[in-house]
N, CA, C and O atoms as a Maestro MAE file, in Angstrom:
{
 s_m_m2io_version
 :::
 2.0.0
}

f_m_ct {
 s_m_title
 :::
 protein
 m_atom[348] {
  # First column is atom index #
  i_m_mmod_type
  r_m_x_coord
  r_m_y_coord
  r_m_z_coord
  i_m_residue_number
  s_m_chain_name
  s_m_pdb_residue_name
  s_m_pdb_atom_name
  i_m_atomic_number
  :::
  1 25 235.863 81.563 37.301 1 A "MET " " N  " 7
  2 3 234.534 81.193 37.714 1 A "MET " " CA " 6
  3 2 233.634 81.150 36.484 1 A "MET " " C  " 6
  4 15 233.673 82.045 35.639 1 A "MET " " O  " 8
  5 25 232.842 80.122 36.398 2 A "SER " " N  " 7
  6 3 231.965 79.984 35.237 2 A "SER " " CA " 6
  7 2 230.743 80.890 35.386 2 A "SER " " C  " 6
  8 15 230.313 81.219 36.492 2 A "SER " " O  " 8
  9 25 230.208 81.275 34.241 3 A "ARG " " N  " 7
  10 3 229.044 82.157 34.215 3 A "ARG " " CA " 6
  11 2 227.781 81.310 34.333 3 A "ARG " " C  " 6
  12 15 227.631 80.306 33.637 3 A "ARG " " O  " 8
  13 25 226.871 81.723 35.220 4 A "LEU " " N  " 7
  14 3 225.629 80.993 35.416 4 A "LEU " " CA " 6
  15 2 224.579 81.470 34.427 4 A "LEU " " C  " 6
  16 15 224.468 82.663 34.146 4 A "LEU " " O  " 8
  17 25 223.822 80.539 33.911 5 A "GLU " " N  " 7
  18 3 222.684 80.879 33.067 5 A "GLU " " CA " 6
  19 2 221.619 81.535 33.948 5 A "GLU " " C  " 6
  20 15 221.520 81.222 35.134 5 A "GLU " " O  " 8
  21 25 220.821 82.445 33.376 6 A "PRO " " N  " 7
  22 3 219.803 83.131 34.186 6 A "PRO " " CA " 6
  23 2 218.857 82.185 34.914 6 A "PRO " " C  " 6
  24 15 218.510 82.445 36.066 6 A "PRO " " O  " 8
  25 25 218.429 81.094 34.279 7 A "PHE " " N  " 7
  26 3 217.504 80.171 34.945 7 A "PHE " " CA " 6
  27 2 218.164 79.472 36.120 7 A "PHE " " C  " 6
  28 15 217.508 79.200 37.126 7 A "PHE " " O  " 8
  29 25 219.461 79.176 36.007 8 A "GLU " " N  " 7
  30 3 220.162 78.532 37.118 8 A "GLU " " CA " 6
  31 2 220.361 79.512 38.271 8 A "GLU " " C  " 6
  32 15 220.204 79.147 39.436 8 A "GLU " " O  " 8
  33 25 220.700 80.740 37.948 9 A "LEU " " N  " 7
  34 3 220.856 81.767 38.968 9 A "LEU " " CA " 6
  35 2 219.535 82.007 39.693 9 A "LEU " " C  " 6
  36 15 219.504 82.106 40.920 9 A "LEU " " O  " 8
  37 25 218.448 82.099 38.934 10 A "GLU " " N  " 7
  38 3 217.134 82.289 39.545 10 A "GLU " " CA " 6
  39 2 216.766 81.104 40.437 10 A "GLU " " C  " 6
  40 15 216.234 81.286 41.532 10 A "GLU " " O  " 8
  41 25 217.048 79.903 39.969 11 A "GLY " " N  " 7
  42 3 216.757 78.711 40.765 11 A "GLY " " CA " 6
  43 2 217.542 78.684 42.064 11 A "GLY " " C  " 6
  44 15 217.002 78.332 43.113 11 A "GLY " " O  " 8
  45 25 218.796 79.050 42.001 12 A "ARG " " N  " 7
  46 3 219.616 79.080 43.211 12 A "ARG " " CA " 6
  47 2 219.122 80.138 44.189 12 A "ARG " " C  " 6
  48 15 219.041 79.891 45.393 12 A "ARG " " O  " 8
  49 25 218.791 81.314 43.670 13 A "LEU " " N  " 7
  50 3 218.265 82.363 44.547 13 A "LEU " " CA " 6
  51 2 216.946 81.934 45.182 13 A "LEU " " C  " 6
  52 15 216.715 82.193 46.364 13 A "LEU " " O  " 8
  53 25 216.085 81.285 44.415 14 A "ASN " " N  " 7
  54 3 214.816 80.793 44.967 14 A "ASN " " CA " 6
  55 2 215.068 79.754 46.053 14 A "ASN " " C  " 6
  56 15 214.385 79.746 47.077 14 A "ASN " " O  " 8
  57 25 216.041 78.883 45.833 15 A "GLY " " N  " 7
  58 3 216.386 77.877 46.839 15 A "GLY " " CA " 6
  59 2 216.900 78.516 48.116 15 A "GLY " " C  " 6
  60 15 216.540 78.092 49.214 15 A "GLY " " O  " 8
  61 25 217.739 79.531 47.979 16 A "LEU " " N  " 7
  62 3 218.238 80.244 49.153 16 A "LEU " " CA " 6
  63 2 217.110 80.970 49.879 16 A "LEU " " C  " 6
  64 15 217.059 80.974 51.109 16 A "LEU " " O  " 8
  65 25 216.210 81.583 49.118 17 A "ARG " " N  " 7
  66 3 215.066 82.274 49.720 17 A "ARG " " CA " 6
  67 2 214.193 81.281 50.493 17 A "ARG " " C  " 6
  68 15 213.770 81.570 51.612 17 A "ARG " " O  " 8
  69 25 213.925 80.121 49.907 18 A "ASP " " N  " 7
  70 3 213.109 79.109 50.578 18 A "ASP " " CA " 6
  71 2 213.788 78.609 51.854 18 A "ASP " " C  " 6
  72 15 213.137 78.436 52.884 18 A "ASP " " O  " 8
  73 25 215.102 78.379 51.779 19 A "THR " " N  " 7
  74 3 215.853 77.913 52.948 19 A "THR " " CA " 6
  75 2 215.826 78.960 54.053 19 A "THR " " C  " 6
  76 15 215.607 78.638 55.221 19 A "THR " " O  " 8
  77 25 216.051 80.215 53.676 20 A "LEU " " N  " 7
  78 3 216.030 81.302 54.655 20 A "LEU " " CA " 6
  79 2 214.658 81.417 55.302 20 A "LEU " " C  " 6
  80 15 214.552 81.633 56.509 20 A "LEU " " O  " 8
  81 25 213.617 81.272 54.506 21 A "GLU " " N  " 7
  82 3 212.260 81.342 55.045 21 A "GLU " " CA " 6
  83 2 212.037 80.260 56.098 21 A "GLU " " C  " 6
  84 15 211.492 80.544 57.165 21 A "GLU " " O  " 8
  85 25 212.443 79.043 55.820 22 A "ILE " " N  " 7
  86 3 212.267 77.933 56.762 22 A "ILE " " CA " 6
  87 2 213.024 78.204 58.057 22 A "ILE " " C  " 6
  88 15 212.483 78.010 59.146 22 A "ILE " " O  " 8
  89 25 214.267 78.651 57.944 23 A "VAL " " N  " 7
  90 3 215.083 78.939 59.122 23 A "VAL " " CA " 6
  91 2 214.451 80.062 59.947 23 A "VAL " " C  " 6
  92 15 214.351 79.961 61.170 23 A "VAL " " O  " 8
  93 25 214.023 81.138 59.266 24 A "LEU " " N  " 7
  94 3 213.428 82.261 59.979 24 A "LEU " " CA " 6
  95 2 212.110 81.890 60.645 24 A "LEU " " C  " 6
  96 15 211.828 82.360 61.747 24 A "LEU " " O  " 8
  97 25 211.306 81.066 60.006 25 A "VAL " " N  " 7
  98 3 210.044 80.634 60.625 25 A "VAL " " CA " 6
  99 2 210.338 79.932 61.941 25 A "VAL " " C  " 6
  100 15 209.676 80.192 62.946 25 A "VAL " " O  " 8
  101 25 211.324 79.047 61.941 26 A "HIS " " N  " 7
  102 3 211.672 78.332 63.176 26 A "HIS " " CA " 6
  103 2 212.234 79.284 64.230 26 A "HIS " " C  " 6
  104 15 211.902 79.171 65.410 26 A "HIS " " O  " 8
  105 25 213.070 80.207 63.813 27 A "LEU " " N  " 7
  106 3 213.646 81.162 64.759 27 A "LEU " " CA " 6
  107 2 212.585 82.112 65.315 27 A "LEU " " C  " 6
  108 15 212.601 82.428 66.504 27 A "LEU " " O  " 8
  109 25 211.668 82.567 64.469 28 A "MET " " N  " 7
  110 3 210.647 83.526 64.892 28 A "MET " " CA " 6
  111 2 209.653 82.910 65.875 28 A "MET " " C  " 6
  112 15 208.949 83.635 66.578 28 A "MET " " O  " 8
  113 25 209.590 81.603 65.928 29 A "ARG " " N  " 7
  114 3 208.683 80.933 66.852 29 A "ARG " " CA " 6
  115 2 209.286 80.823 68.244 29 A "ARG " " C  " 6
  116 15 208.608 80.407 69.184 29 A "ARG " " O  " 8
  117 25 210.554 81.192 68.382 30 A "GLN " " N  " 7
  118 3 211.239 81.087 69.668 30 A "GLN " " CA " 6
  119 2 211.196 82.408 70.424 30 A "GLN " " C  " 6
  120 15 210.948 83.465 69.842 30 A "GLN " " O  " 8
  121 25 211.439 82.333 71.718 31 A "ALA " " N  " 7
  122 3 211.501 83.535 72.546 31 A "ALA " " CA " 6
  123 2 212.668 84.400 72.078 31 A "ALA " " C  " 6
  124 15 213.711 83.889 71.672 31 A "ALA " " O  " 8
  125 25 212.480 85.689 72.138 32 A "GLY " " N  " 7
  126 3 213.534 86.612 71.741 32 A "GLY " " CA " 6
  127 2 213.547 86.936 70.265 32 A "GLY " " C  " 6
  128 15 214.462 87.605 69.785 32 A "GLY " " O  " 8
  129 25 212.548 86.473 69.537 33 A "ALA " " N  " 7
  130 3 212.498 86.705 68.091 33 A "ALA " " CA " 6
  131 2 212.244 88.166 67.751 33 A "ALA " " C  " 6
  132 15 212.462 88.591 66.617 33 A "ALA " " O  " 8
  133 25 211.783 88.934 68.731 34 A "GLU " " N  " 7
  134 3 211.508 90.350 68.474 34 A "GLU " " CA " 6
  135 2 212.780 91.079 68.046 34 A "GLU " " C  " 6
  136 15 212.738 91.953 67.180 34 A "GLU " " O  " 8
  137 25 213.911 90.719 68.657 35 A "ASP " " N  " 7
  138 3 215.188 91.347 68.306 35 A "ASP " " CA " 6
  139 2 215.576 91.027 66.863 35 A "ASP " " C  " 6
  140 15 216.051 91.896 66.132 35 A "ASP " " O  " 8
  141 25 215.374 89.789 66.467 36 A "LEU " " N  " 7
  142 3 215.681 89.373 65.096 36 A "LEU " " CA " 6
  143 2 214.819 90.150 64.110 36 A "LEU " " C  " 6
  144 15 215.330 90.672 63.119 36 A "LEU " " O  " 8
  145 25 213.519 90.231 64.370 37 A "ARG " " N  " 7
  146 3 212.609 90.958 63.488 37 A "ARG " " CA " 6
  147 2 212.997 92.439 63.439 37 A "ARG " " C  " 6
  148 15 213.015 93.037 62.363 37 A "ARG " " O  " 8
  149 25 213.303 93.025 64.581 38 A "ARG " " N  " 7
  150 3 213.673 94.438 64.626 38 A "ARG " " CA " 6
  151 2 214.936 94.696 63.797 38 A "ARG " " C  " 6
  152 15 215.012 95.692 63.077 38 A "ARG " " O  " 8
  153 25 215.921 93.807 63.896 39 A "ASP " " N  " 7
  154 3 217.154 93.960 63.121 39 A "ASP " " CA " 6
  155 2 216.882 93.853 61.619 39 A "ASP " " C  " 6
  156 15 217.448 94.611 60.830 39 A "ASP " " O  " 8
  157 25 216.025 92.923 61.225 40 A "LEU " " N  " 7
  158 3 215.694 92.774 59.812 40 A "LEU " " CA " 6
  159 2 214.900 93.980 59.312 40 A "LEU " " C  " 6
  160 15 215.164 94.492 58.223 40 A "LEU " " O  " 8
  161 25 213.944 94.426 60.094 41 A "GLU " " N  " 7
  162 3 213.130 95.568 59.677 41 A "GLU " " CA " 6
  163 2 213.951 96.853 59.614 41 A "GLU " " C  " 6
  164 15 213.624 97.755 58.843 41 A "GLU " " O  " 8
  165 25 215.007 96.946 60.411 42 A "ALA " " N  " 7
  166 3 215.877 98.124 60.369 42 A "ALA " " CA " 6
  167 2 216.553 98.248 59.005 42 A "ALA " " C  " 6
  168 15 216.896 99.350 58.577 42 A "ALA " " O  " 8
  169 25 216.742 97.130 58.333 43 A "ARG " " N  " 7
  170 3 217.358 97.152 57.004 43 A "ARG " " CA " 6
  171 2 216.416 97.678 55.930 43 A "ARG " " C  " 6
  172 15 216.848 97.960 54.812 43 A "ARG " " O  " 8
  173 25 215.141 97.813 56.254 44 A "LEU " " N  " 7
  174 3 214.159 98.298 55.283 44 A "LEU " " CA " 6
  175 2 214.153 99.812 55.172 44 A "LEU " " C  " 6
  176 15 213.647 100.362 54.194 44 A "LEU " " O  " 8
  177 25 214.707 100.485 56.160 45 A "ASN " " N  " 7
  178 3 214.712 101.948 56.182 45 A "ASN " " CA " 6
  179 2 216.010 102.461 55.580 45 A "ASN " " C  " 6
  180 15 217.034 102.547 56.258 45 A "ASN " " O  " 8
  181 25 215.954 102.799 54.307 46 A "LEU " " N  " 7
  182 3 217.128 103.291 53.606 46 A "LEU " " CA " 6
  183 2 217.108 104.805 53.528 46 A "LEU " " C  " 6
  184 15 216.057 105.421 53.351 46 A "LEU " " O  " 8
  185 25 218.264 105.383 53.661 47 A "ALA " " N  " 7
  186 3 218.404 106.825 53.450 47 A "ALA " " CA " 6
  187 2 219.169 107.001 52.148 47 A "ALA " " C  " 6
  188 15 220.358 106.695 52.067 47 A "ALA " " O  " 8
  189 25 218.469 107.500 51.125 48 A "ASP " " N  " 7
  190 3 219.121 107.602 49.821 48 A "ASP " " CA " 6
  191 2 219.987 108.851 49.694 48 A "ASP " " C  " 6
  192 15 220.751 108.981 48.737 48 A "ASP " " O  " 8
  193 25 219.875 109.767 50.651 49 A "GLN " " N  " 7
  194 3 220.698 110.967 50.705 49 A "GLN " " CA " 6
  195 2 220.625 111.780 49.414 49 A "GLN " " C  " 6
  196 15 221.601 112.419 49.021 49 A "GLN " " O  " 8
  197 25 219.480 111.755 48.766 50 A "GLN " " N  " 7
  198 3 219.281 112.533 47.547 50 A "GLN " " CA " 6
  199 2 218.651 113.862 47.888 50 A "GLN " " C  " 6
  200 15 217.673 113.914 48.633 50 A "GLN " " O  " 8
  201 25 219.189 114.919 47.362 51 A "GLU " " N  " 7
  202 3 218.570 116.225 47.545 51 A "GLU " " CA " 6
  203 2 217.487 116.448 46.501 51 A "GLU " " C  " 6
  204 15 216.492 117.121 46.771 51 A "GLU " " O  " 8
  205 25 217.672 115.891 45.319 52 A "ASP " " N  " 7
  206 3 216.711 116.038 44.233 52 A "ASP " " CA " 6
  207 2 215.969 114.720 44.055 52 A "ASP " " C  " 6
  208 15 216.537 113.765 43.524 52 A "ASP " " O  " 8
  209 25 214.689 114.646 44.495 53 A "PRO " " N  " 7
  210 3 213.961 113.379 44.399 53 A "PRO " " CA " 6
  211 2 213.775 112.884 42.968 53 A "PRO " " C  " 6
  212 15 213.456 111.712 42.766 53 A "PRO " " O  " 8
  213 25 213.966 113.745 41.974 54 A "GLY " " N  " 7
  214 3 213.810 113.322 40.595 54 A "GLY " " CA " 6
  215 2 215.100 112.819 39.978 54 A "GLY " " C  " 6
  216 15 215.121 112.417 38.814 54 A "GLY " " O  " 8
  217 25 216.166 112.838 40.744 55 A "ALA " " N  " 7
  218 3 217.465 112.419 40.214 55 A "ALA " " CA " 6
  219 2 217.489 110.908 39.994 55 A "ALA " " C  " 6
  220 15 216.750 110.158 40.633 55 A "ALA " " O  " 8
  221 25 218.337 110.486 39.091 56 A "VAL " " N  " 7
  222 3 218.500 109.058 38.819 56 A "VAL " " CA " 6
  223 2 219.265 108.433 39.978 56 A "VAL " " C  " 6
  224 15 220.326 108.937 40.346 56 A "VAL " " O  " 8
  225 25 218.755 107.342 40.568 57 A "PRO " " N  " 7
  226 3 219.454 106.736 41.696 57 A "PRO " " CA " 6
  227 2 220.801 106.152 41.279 57 A "PRO " " C  " 6
  228 15 220.966 105.653 40.166 57 A "PRO " " O  " 8
  229 25 221.739 106.226 42.184 58 A "GLN " " N  " 7
  230 3 223.047 105.644 41.937 58 A "GLN " " CA " 6
  231 2 222.934 104.129 41.996 58 A "GLN " " C  " 6
  232 15 222.017 103.582 42.608 58 A "GLN " " O  " 8
  233 25 223.889 103.458 41.344 59 A "ASP " " N  " 7
  234 3 223.878 101.995 41.325 59 A "ASP " " CA " 6
  235 2 223.917 101.409 42.731 59 A "ASP " " C  " 6
  236 15 223.213 100.442 43.022 59 A "ASP " " O  " 8
  237 25 224.740 101.992 43.608 60 A "ALA " " N  " 7
  238 3 224.851 101.468 44.971 60 A "ALA " " CA " 6
  239 2 223.508 101.544 45.690 60 A "ALA " " C  " 6
  240 15 223.125 100.614 46.399 60 A "ALA " " O  " 8
  241 25 222.791 102.659 45.503 61 A "PHE " " N  " 7
  242 3 221.481 102.774 46.136 61 A "PHE " " CA " 6
  243 2 220.502 101.784 45.532 61 A "PHE " " C  " 6
  244 15 219.675 101.218 46.247 61 A "PHE " " O  " 8
  245 25 220.583 101.567 44.229 62 A "ALA " " N  " 7
  246 3 219.696 100.609 43.576 62 A "ALA " " CA " 6
  247 2 219.905 99.211 44.140 62 A "ALA " " C  " 6
  248 15 218.942 98.468 44.330 62 A "ALA " " O  " 8
  249 25 221.145 98.850 44.406 63 A "VAL " " N  " 7
  250 3 221.457 97.534 44.987 63 A "VAL " " CA " 6
  251 2 220.897 97.457 46.407 63 A "VAL " " C  " 6
  252 15 220.291 96.451 46.776 63 A "VAL " " O  " 8
  253 25 221.092 98.501 47.199 64 A "GLU " " N  " 7
  254 3 220.558 98.514 48.569 64 A "GLU " " CA " 6
  255 2 219.035 98.442 48.559 64 A "GLU " " C  " 6
  256 15 218.443 97.736 49.375 64 A "GLU " " O  " 8
  257 25 218.403 99.160 47.649 65 A "ALA " " N  " 7
  258 3 216.944 99.137 47.558 65 A "ALA " " CA " 6
  259 2 216.452 97.746 47.167 65 A "ALA " " C  " 6
  260 15 215.441 97.279 47.691 65 A "ALA " " O  " 8
  261 25 217.155 97.085 46.256 66 A "ALA " " N  " 7
  262 3 216.784 95.721 45.872 66 A "ALA " " CA " 6
  263 2 216.940 94.767 47.052 66 A "ALA " " C  " 6
  264 15 216.112 93.880 47.253 66 A "ALA " " O  " 8
  265 25 217.994 94.952 47.822 67 A "ALA " " N  " 7
  266 3 218.203 94.117 49.008 67 A "ALA " " CA " 6
  267 2 217.081 94.333 50.018 67 A "ALA " " C  " 6
  268 15 216.579 93.374 50.606 67 A "ALA " " O  " 8
  269 25 216.686 95.589 50.220 68 A "ALA " " N  " 7
  270 3 215.592 95.886 51.145 68 A "ALA " " CA " 6
  271 2 214.287 95.254 50.668 68 A "ALA " " C  " 6
  272 15 213.525 94.719 51.473 68 A "ALA " " O  " 8
  273 25 214.028 95.315 49.357 69 A "ARG " " N  " 7
  274 3 212.811 94.673 48.819 69 A "ARG " " CA " 6
  275 2 212.843 93.165 49.065 69 A "ARG " " C  " 6
  276 15 211.814 92.562 49.371 69 A "ARG " " O  " 8
  277 25 214.009 92.564 48.932 70 A "GLU " " N  " 7
  278 3 214.123 91.113 49.154 70 A "GLU " " CA " 6
  279 2 213.886 90.770 50.622 70 A "GLU " " C  " 6
  280 15 213.208 89.790 50.930 70 A "GLU " " O  " 8
  281 25 214.440 91.572 51.526 71 A "ILE " " N  " 7
  282 3 214.209 91.329 52.953 71 A "ILE " " CA " 6
  283 2 212.723 91.459 53.262 71 A "ILE " " C  " 6
  284 15 212.165 90.650 54.003 71 A "ILE " " O  " 8
  285 25 212.083 92.480 52.693 72 A "LYS " " N  " 7
  286 3 210.642 92.669 52.914 72 A "LYS " " CA " 6
  287 2 209.854 91.471 52.389 72 A "LYS " " C  " 6
  288 15 208.929 90.998 53.050 72 A "LYS " " O  " 8
  289 25 210.216 90.982 51.210 73 A "LEU " " N  " 7
  290 3 209.542 89.815 50.640 73 A "LEU " " CA " 6
  291 2 209.707 88.593 51.536 73 A "LEU " " C  " 6
  292 15 208.743 87.868 51.784 73 A "LEU " " O  " 8
  293 25 210.914 88.366 52.017 74 A "VAL " " N  " 7
  294 3 211.165 87.213 52.889 74 A "VAL " " CA " 6
  295 2 210.355 87.355 54.179 74 A "VAL " " C  " 6
  296 15 209.738 86.387 54.622 74 A "VAL " " O  " 8
  297 25 210.347 88.532 54.782 75 A "LEU " " N  " 7
  298 3 209.566 88.730 56.003 75 A "LEU " " CA " 6
  299 2 208.076 88.513 55.764 75 A "LEU " " C  " 6
  300 15 207.388 87.949 56.616 75 A "LEU " " O  " 8
  301 25 207.577 88.949 54.626 76 A "GLU " " N  " 7
  302 3 206.165 88.723 54.304 76 A "GLU " " CA " 6
  303 2 205.876 87.230 54.180 76 A "GLU " " C  " 6
  304 15 204.845 86.751 54.651 76 A "GLU " " O  " 8
  305 25 206.784 86.501 53.547 77 A "ARG " " N  " 7
  306 3 206.601 85.051 53.412 77 A "ARG " " CA " 6
  307 2 206.679 84.360 54.770 77 A "ARG " " C  " 6
  308 15 205.929 83.421 55.034 77 A "ARG " " O  " 8
  309 25 207.584 84.820 55.629 78 A "VAL " " N  " 7
  310 3 207.704 84.250 56.976 78 A "VAL " " CA " 6
  311 2 206.432 84.519 57.769 78 A "VAL " " C  " 6
  312 15 205.909 83.621 58.429 78 A "VAL " " O  " 8
  313 25 205.930 85.754 57.708 79 A "ASP " " N  " 7
  314 3 204.693 86.090 58.419 79 A "ASP " " CA " 6
  315 2 203.523 85.230 57.930 79 A "ASP " " C  " 6
  316 15 202.716 84.761 58.733 79 A "ASP " " O  " 8
  317 25 203.434 85.028 56.624 80 A "ALA " " N  " 7
  318 3 202.359 84.193 56.079 80 A "ALA " " CA " 6
  319 2 202.496 82.752 56.553 80 A "ALA " " C  " 6
  320 15 201.496 82.107 56.867 80 A "ALA " " O  " 8
  321 25 203.714 82.246 56.607 81 A "ALA " " N  " 7
  322 3 203.929 80.874 57.076 81 A "ALA " " CA " 6
  323 2 203.591 80.758 58.564 81 A "ALA " " C  " 6
  324 15 203.000 79.765 58.988 81 A "ALA " " O  " 8
  325 25 203.963 81.767 59.357 82 A "LEU " " N  " 7
  326 3 203.628 81.746 60.777 82 A "LEU " " CA " 6
  327 2 202.128 81.818 60.980 82 A "LEU " " C  " 6
  328 15 201.590 81.115 61.835 82 A "LEU " " O  " 8
  329 25 201.439 82.653 60.211 83 A "ASP " " N  " 7
  330 3 199.976 82.760 60.324 83 A "ASP " " CA " 6
  331 2 199.309 81.446 59.940 83 A "ASP " " C  " 6
  332 15 198.327 81.041 60.561 83 A "ASP " " O  " 8
  333 25 199.842 80.776 58.912 84 A "ALA " " N  " 7
  334 3 199.270 79.501 58.458 84 A "ALA " " CA " 6
  335 2 199.430 78.424 59.551 84 A "ALA " " C  " 6
  336 15 198.565 77.563 59.709 84 A "ALA " " O  " 8
  337 25 200.516 78.482 60.282 85 A "ARG " " N  " 7
  338 3 200.737 77.496 61.350 85 A "ARG " " CA " 6
  339 2 199.814 77.724 62.533 85 A "ARG " " C  " 6
  340 15 199.479 76.791 63.262 85 A "ARG " " O  " 8
  341 25 199.403 78.984 62.721 86 A "LYS " " N  " 7
  342 3 198.488 79.299 63.816 86 A "LYS " " CA " 6
  343 2 197.079 78.830 63.521 86 A "LYS " " C  " 6
  344 15 196.325 78.500 64.436 86 A "LYS " " O  " 8
  345 25 196.720 78.798 62.242 87 A "ALA " " N  " 7
  346 3 195.352 78.454 61.841 87 A "ALA " " CA " 6
  347 2 195.072 76.977 61.973 87 A "ALA " " C  " 6
  348 15 193.965 76.530 61.673 87 A "ALA " " O  " 8
  :::
 }
 m_bond[347] {
  # First column is bond index #
  i_m_from
  i_m_to
  i_m_order
  :::
  1 1 2 1
  2 2 3 1
  3 3 4 2
  4 3 5 1
  5 5 6 1
  6 6 7 1
  7 7 8 2
  8 7 9 1
  9 9 10 1
  10 10 11 1
  11 11 12 2
  12 11 13 1
  13 13 14 1
  14 14 15 1
  15 15 16 2
  16 15 17 1
  17 17 18 1
  18 18 19 1
  19 19 20 2
  20 19 21 1
  21 21 22 1
  22 22 23 1
  23 23 24 2
  24 23 25 1
  25 25 26 1
  26 26 27 1
  27 27 28 2
  28 27 29 1
  29 29 30 1
  30 30 31 1
  31 31 32 2
  32 31 33 1
  33 33 34 1
  34 34 35 1
  35 35 36 2
  36 35 37 1
  37 37 38 1
  38 38 39 1
  39 39 40 2
  40 39 41 1
  41 41 42 1
  42 42 43 1
  43 43 44 2
  44 43 45 1
  45 45 46 1
  46 46 47 1
  47 47 48 2
  48 47 49 1
  49 49 50 1
  50 50 51 1
  51 51 52 2
  52 51 53 1
  53 53 54 1
  54 54 55 1
  55 55 56 2
  56 55 57 1
  57 57 58 1
  58 58 59 1
  59 59 60 2
  60 59 61 1
  61 61 62 1
  62 62 63 1
  63 63 64 2
  64 63 65 1
  65 65 66 1
  66 66 67 1
  67 67 68 2
  68 67 69 1
  69 69 70 1
  70 70 71 1
  71 71 72 2
  72 71 73 1
  73 73 74 1
  74 74 75 1
  75 75 76 2
  76 75 77 1
  77 77 78 1
  78 78 79 1
  79 79 80 2
  80 79 81 1
  81 81 82 1
  82 82 83 1
  83 83 84 2
  84 83 85 1
  85 85 86 1
  86 86 87 1
  87 87 88 2
  88 87 89 1
  89 89 90 1
  90 90 91 1
  91 91 92 2
  92 91 93 1
  93 93 94 1
  94 94 95 1
  95 95 96 2
  96 95 97 1
  97 97 98 1
  98 98 99 1
  99 99 100 2
  100 99 101 1
  101 101 102 1
  102 102 103 1
  103 103 104 2
  104 103 105 1
  105 105 106 1
  106 106 107 1
  107 107 108 2
  108 107 109 1
  109 109 110 1
  110 110 111 1
  111 111 112 2
  112 111 113 1
  113 113 114 1
  114 114 115 1
  115 115 116 2
  116 115 117 1
  117 117 118 1
  118 118 119 1
  119 119 120 2
  120 119 121 1
  121 121 122 1
  122 122 123 1
  123 123 124 2
  124 123 125 1
  125 125 126 1
  126 126 127 1
  127 127 128 2
  128 127 129 1
  129 129 130 1
  130 130 131 1
  131 131 132 2
  132 131 133 1
  133 133 134 1
  134 134 135 1
  135 135 136 2
  136 135 137 1
  137 137 138 1
  138 138 139 1
  139 139 140 2
  140 139 141 1
  141 141 142 1
  142 142 143 1
  143 143 144 2
  144 143 145 1
  145 145 146 1
  146 146 147 1
  147 147 148 2
  148 147 149 1
  149 149 150 1
  150 150 151 1
  151 151 152 2
  152 151 153 1
  153 153 154 1
  154 154 155 1
  155 155 156 2
  156 155 157 1
  157 157 158 1
  158 158 159 1
  159 159 160 2
  160 159 161 1
  161 161 162 1
  162 162 163 1
  163 163 164 2
  164 163 165 1
  165 165 166 1
  166 166 167 1
  167 167 168 2
  168 167 169 1
  169 169 170 1
  170 170 171 1
  171 171 172 2
  172 171 173 1
  173 173 174 1
  174 174 175 1
  175 175 176 2
  176 175 177 1
  177 177 178 1
  178 178 179 1
  179 179 180 2
  180 179 181 1
  181 181 182 1
  182 182 183 1
  183 183 184 2
  184 183 185 1
  185 185 186 1
  186 186 187 1
  187 187 188 2
  188 187 189 1
  189 189 190 1
  190 190 191 1
  191 191 192 2
  192 191 193 1
  193 193 194 1
  194 194 195 1
  195 195 196 2
  196 195 197 1
  197 197 198 1
  198 198 199 1
  199 199 200 2
  200 199 201 1
  201 201 202 1
  202 202 203 1
  203 203 204 2
  204 203 205 1
  205 205 206 1
  206 206 207 1
  207 207 208 2
  208 207 209 1
  209 209 210 1
  210 210 211 1
  211 211 212 2
  212 211 213 1
  213 213 214 1
  214 214 215 1
  215 215 216 2
  216 215 217 1
  217 217 218 1
  218 218 219 1
  219 219 220 2
  220 219 221 1
  221 221 222 1
  222 222 223 1
  223 223 224 2
  224 223 225 1
  225 225 226 1
  226 226 227 1
  227 227 228 2
  228 227 229 1
  229 229 230 1
  230 230 231 1
  231 231 232 2
  232 231 233 1
  233 233 234 1
  234 234 235 1
  235 235 236 2
  236 235 237 1
  237 237 238 1
  238 238 239 1
  239 239 240 2
  240 239 241 1
  241 241 242 1
  242 242 243 1
  243 243 244 2
  244 243 245 1
  245 245 246 1
  246 246 247 1
  247 247 248 2
  248 247 249 1
  249 249 250 1
  250 250 251 1
  251 251 252 2
  252 251 253 1
  253 253 254 1
  254 254 255 1
  255 255 256 2
  256 255 257 1
  257 257 258 1
  258 258 259 1
  259 259 260 2
  260 259 261 1
  261 261 262 1
  262 262 263 1
  263 263 264 2
  264 263 265 1
  265 265 266 1
  266 266 267 1
  267 267 268 2
  268 267 269 1
  269 269 270 1
  270 270 271 1
  271 271 272 2
  272 271 273 1
  273 273 274 1
  274 274 275 1
  275 275 276 2
  276 275 277 1
  277 277 278 1
  278 278 279 1
  279 279 280 2
  280 279 281 1
  281 281 282 1
  282 282 283 1
  283 283 284 2
  284 283 285 1
  285 285 286 1
  286 286 287 1
  287 287 288 2
  288 287 289 1
  289 289 290 1
  290 290 291 1
  291 291 292 2
  292 291 293 1
  293 293 294 1
  294 294 295 1
  295 295 296 2
  296 295 297 1
  297 297 298 1
  298 298 299 1
  299 299 300 2
  300 299 301 1
  301 301 302 1
  302 302 303 1
  303 303 304 2
  304 303 305 1
  305 305 306 1
  306 306 307 1
  307 307 308 2
  308 307 309 1
  309 309 310 1
  310 310 311 1
  311 311 312 2
  312 311 313 1
  313 313 314 1
  314 314 315 1
  315 315 316 2
  316 315 317 1
  317 317 318 1
  318 318 319 1
  319 319 320 2
  320 319 321 1
  321 321 322 1
  322 322 323 1
  323 323 324 2
  324 323 325 1
  325 325 326 1
  326 326 327 1
  327 327 328 2
  328 327 329 1
  329 329 330 1
  330 330 331 1
  331 331 332 2
  332 331 333 1
  333 333 334 1
  334 334 335 1
  335 335 336 2
  336 335 337 1
  337 337 338 1
  338 338 339 1
  339 339 340 2
  340 339 341 1
  341 341 342 1
  342 342 343 1
  343 343 344 2
  344 343 345 1
  345 345 346 1
  346 346 347 1
  347 347 348 2
  :::
 }
}
């Protein structure tokens, strides 16, 4: 597999984020969207299982935290798009 340049990787991720936003906006406008939102929001609640809050996070937790931040960002963008359509 060839290695992607950072700008190409960023562009692809942005394209996927934009596509996901469009799909979610359409889905969230339909009946039953509460279940979809609840499932996505459930991914935002991470349990890091750390006893020492000052400890350095493990790589796996860092990846999960980054994923949760991305889901939160996408949901914020979807909410903004839905609000804009209402106006």
